[in-house]
C-alpha positions in Angstrom: 6.6 14.4 11.2 3.9 14.8 13.9 0.4 13.5 13.3 -1.5 14.3 16.4 -4.7 16.3 16.8 -8.2 15.0 17.0 -11.0 14.8 14.5 -14.8 15.4 14.5 -15.3 11.9 13.1 -18.4 13.2 11.5 -14.2 7.8 -2.7 -8.9 0.7 -32.3 -9.7 -0.5 -34.2 -8.0 -3.9 -34.3 -5.3 -2.9 -36.6 -1.7 -3.3 -35.5 0.6 -0.3 -35.7 2.6 -0.4 -38.9 6.4 0.0 -38.4 9.2 0.5 -40.9 11.3 -2.6 -41.5 13.7 -3.1 -38.6 11.9 -0.6 -36.4 11.4 -1.6 -32.7 10.6 -0.3 -29.3 12.9 2.2 -27.6 13.3 3.6 -24.1 13.5 7.3 -23.2 16.6 6.9 -21.1 20.2 7.9 -22.0 23.2 5.8 -21.0 23.9 2.2 -20.0 21.2 -0.2 -18.9 20.9 -2.5 -16.0 22.2 -5.9 -17.1 20.3 -7.7 -14.4 17.2 -8.1 -16.5 17.9 -11.7 -17.4 14.9 -13.8 -18.3 13.7 -15.8 -15.3 10.8 -18.2 -14.8 8.2 -18.5 -12.0 5.1 -20.6 -11.6 2.0 -19.1 -13.2 -0.7 -18.5 -10.5 -3.4 -17.6 -12.9 -4.2 -17.7 -16.7 -2.7 -15.0 -18.8 -5.9 -13.1 -19.5 -7.7 -13.9 -16.3 -9.6 -10.7 -15.1 -9.2 -11.7 -11.4 -6.3 -12.7 -9.2 -6.4 -16.3 -8.0 -7.5 -16.0 -4.4 -8.1 -19.8 -4.0 -4.7 -20.9 -2.7 -4.6 -23.0 0.5 -3.8 -19.8 2.6 -4.6 -16.1 2.3 -1.0 -15.3 3.1 1.1 -13.3 5.5 0.2 -9.9 6.9 2.9 -8.0 8.7 2.2 -4.9 10.8 5.2 -2.7 11.8 3.7 -0.7 14.6 5.8 2.2 16.0 4.7 4.0 19.1 8.0 5.1 20.8 11.2 6.4 19.2 14.8 6.9 20.3 14.8 10.1 18.2 14.2 13.0 20.6 12.3 15.1 18.1 9.7 12.5 17.5 6.8 12.3 20.0 5.2 9.0 20.9 2.3 8.1 18.6 -0.6 7.9 21.0 -3.4 6.0 19.4 -1.3 3.8 17.2 -2.1 0.6 19.2 -5.8 1.2 18.5 -4.9 1.2 14.8 -2.8 -1.9 15.2 -5.4 -3.9 17.1 -8.2 -2.9 14.6 -6.1 -3.7 11.6 -4.9 -7.0 13.0 -8.5 -8.1 13.8 -9.9 -7.2 10.4 -7.0 -8.9 8.5 -7.5 -12.1 10.6 -11.2 -12.0 9.8 -10.5 -12.1 6.0 -8.0 -15.0 6.4 -4.5 -13.4 6.8 -1.9 -14.9 9.1 -1.0 -11.7 11.0 2.3 -10.8 12.7 2.7 -7.6 14.7 6.2 -6.2 15.2 6.5 -3.3 17.6 9.1 -0.5 17.7 11.7 -2.3 15.6 15.0 -0.6 14.6 15.6 0.0 10.9 18.1 -2.9 10.6 15.6 -5.3 12.1 12.9 -4.2 9.7 15.1 -4.7 6.8 16.2 -8.1 8.0 12.7 -9.3 8.7 11.5 -8.2 5.2 14.4 -9.9 3.5 13.7 -13.1 5.4 10.1 -12.9 4.5 10.9 -12.5 0.8 13.1 -15.7 1.0 10.1 -17.8 2.3 8.0 -20.0 0.0 4.7 -18.3 -0.6 3.5 -20.8 -3.2 0.4 -21.7 -1.2 -0.5 -18.1 -0.4 -2.9 -15.8 -2.3 -0.9 -12.6 -1.6 1.2 -10.6 0.8 0.3 -7.6 2.9 2.6 -5.2 4.8 1.4 -2.3 6.9 3.5 0.4 8.6 2.3 2.7 11.3 4.8 5.3 12.1 6.1 8.9 11.8 7.3 10.1 8.4 8.4 13.0 6.2 8.8 13.5 2.5 10.4 10.4 1.1 11.2 8.9 4.5 9.7 6.6 7.2 10.9 6.3 10.7 11.9 3.2 12.6 12.7 3.3 16.3 16.2 4.5 15.7 16.5 6.2 12.3 14.7 6.9 9.0 14.6 4.7 5.9 13.2 4.9 2.4 9.7 3.5 1.9 10.8 1.5 -1.1 12.9 -0.6 1.3 9.6 -2.2 2.2 8.9 -3.7 -1.3 12.4 -3.9 -2.8 12.8 -7.6 -2.0 9.4 -8.6 -3.3 9.7 -7.9 -7.0 9.0 -11.0 -9.1 12.7 -11.7 -9.8 13.6 -11.7 -6.1 10.6 -13.4 -4.7 9.3 -15.8 -7.5 6.8 -17.5 -5.2 4.8 -14.2 -5.2 5.3 -13.5 -8.9 1.9 -12.7 -10.4 0.3 -12.4 -7.0 -0.9 -9.2 -5.2 1.6 -7.5 -2.9 -0.1 -4.9 -0.8 1.5 -2.1 1.2 -0.4 0.3 3.5 1.5 3.2 5.1 0.1 5.3 7.9 2.6 8.2 8.2 3.1 11.8 7.5 4.7 12.6 4.2 5.5 16.2 5.1 4.2 19.1 7.2 1.9 20.8 4.6 -1.7 21.2 5.7 -4.8 20.7 3.5 -7.4 23.3 4.3 -9.9 21.9 1.9 -12.4 23.8 -0.1 -16.2 24.2 0.2 -18.3 23.1 -2.8 -21.5 25.0 -3.6 -24.3 24.2 -6.1 -24.2 27.8 -7.2 -22.1 28.2 -9.1 -3.5 -5.6 -28.4 -3.5 -9.3 -29.3 -0.8 -11.1 -31.5 -2.8 -14.2 -32.3 -0.3 -16.6 -30.6 -1.5 -19.2 -28.2 1.1 -19.9 -25.5 0.9 -21.3 -22.0 3.5 -18.9 -20.7 3.8 -15.1 -20.6 6.1 -12.5 -19.2 5.3 -9.8 -16.7 7.3 -6.8 -15.5 9.0 -7.5 -12.1 7.2 -4.5 -10.6 3.7 -5.7 -11.7 1.1 -6.6 -9.1 2.1 -4.1 -6.4 -0.4 -1.8 -4.6 1.0 0.9 -2.4 -1.3 3.1 -0.4 -0.1 6.1 1.7 -2.4 7.7 4.3 -1.8 11.1 2.7 -0.4 12.7 -0.4 3.3 13.5 -0.8 4.4 16.6 1.3 1.3 16.5 3.5 0.4 15.9 7.1 -1.4 12.7 8.2 -3.8 12.9 11.1 -4.3 10.6 14.0 -6.9 10.7 16.8 -5.3 9.8 20.1 -8.3 7.8 21.1 -9.8 6.4 17.9 -6.6 6.0 15.9 -5.6 7.5 12.6 -8.2 8.6 10.1 -6.8 6.4 7.4 -6.7 3.2 9.4 -10.2 3.8 10.8 -11.6 4.1 7.2 -9.5 1.2 5.9 -10.6 -1.1 8.6 -14.2 -0.2 8.2 -14.2 -0.8 4.4 -12.3 -4.1 4.8 -14.6 -5.2 7.5 -17.8 -4.6 5.5 -16.8 -4.8 1.9 -13.6 -7.0 1.5 -15.7 -10.0 0.3 -17.7 -8.1 -2.3 -15.7 -5.1 -3.7 -12.5 -5.3 -5.6 -9.6 -3.6 -3.7 -9.4 -0.4 -5.8 -13.1 0.2 -5.5 -12.9 -0.4 -1.8 -9.9 2.0 -1.5 -11.9 4.6 -3.4 -14.4 4.5 -0.6 -11.6 4.6 1.9 -10.5 7.9 0.3 -14.1 9.1 0.3 -14.4 8.4 4.1 -11.2 10.1 4.9 -11.9 13.1 2.7 -15.5 13.7 3.8 -16.0 12.3 7.3 -12.9 13.7 9.0 -11.7 17.2 9.9 -9.1 18.2 12.5 -10.5 19.6 15.7 -7.9 21.8 17.3 -9.6 25.2 18.2 -6.7 26.2 20.4 -4.3 25.9 17.4 -6.1 27.8 14.6 -3.5 27.0 12.0 -4.2 23.2 12.6 -7.9 23.6 13.0 -10.5 22.2 10.4 -7.8 20.6 8.2 -8.5 17.9 5.7 -6.7 14.8 4.3 -7.0 12.3 1.5 -5.0 9.0 1.0 -2.8 8.4 -2.0 -3.0 5.2 -4.0 -0.3 3.8 -6.4 -1.5 0.7 -8.2 0.5 -1.6 -10.4 -2.1 -4.3 -10.1 -2.9 -6.1 -13.4 -6.1 -7.8 -12.4 -9.1 -7.2 -10.1 -8.5 -8.3 -6.5 -11.4 -9.5 -4.3 -10.6 -11.2 -1.1 -13.8 -13.3 -1.0 -14.5 -15.9 1.6 -11.7 -18.1 2.9 
């Protein structure tokens, strides 16, 4: 849950599959299916086979930062340094065109309400949506001021069926939080050793397409934050966005975020040897279906 100590600061051929008559696709699940998957329609923001997301709407879109410094839960220490993260992230997101809202020390109910209200807005003129959470966490849980909640509460209301004005658009989530208390001691490397031929103006997408979810660390592991400079992950993310957002696609950019965190940082706690010289690497889950480059706005 904690994320404290400091760093030294110094990534067919074209033949169709032949099926027997009457054969079709099957799922690997047993039992009844969710009947909510009714066909729905939303405006197409980009051509079916476009390689890039359309980032030429009137506005870049909303960026919401949930910043948690203090907690009502006695076992959770205040997150010294989180305001540095929040300020840096807010500035860099504004510089690439986002309309930034910072919400500080909200309770879980208020987070849920704000997210639901945001999903009910009209995002038709927006390129995308970005939500960042800076908080304590543990395996499968994030902490609000008063209690914990599941991370998927953050993106639940933004699936294409629930928020059609963001259907087909990138929905980006960045989470700076521990995902457990395991430590990564690292290792030293040594040089020793299909198309169907139809032409249609519409197409269907899965409701969970176009999401990008990035955690500051891998499941089960500690996430480090410097009390003066901010968290390792946010330092690296802000640097890459500041210098490369207009040129690199987001997954390439995030690869270099991972590289920065993995190589440039190491915990510096000589008075606590079990915590000393530990490493970290962010964890990326992408359901993006196109390349995303923010470009100039």
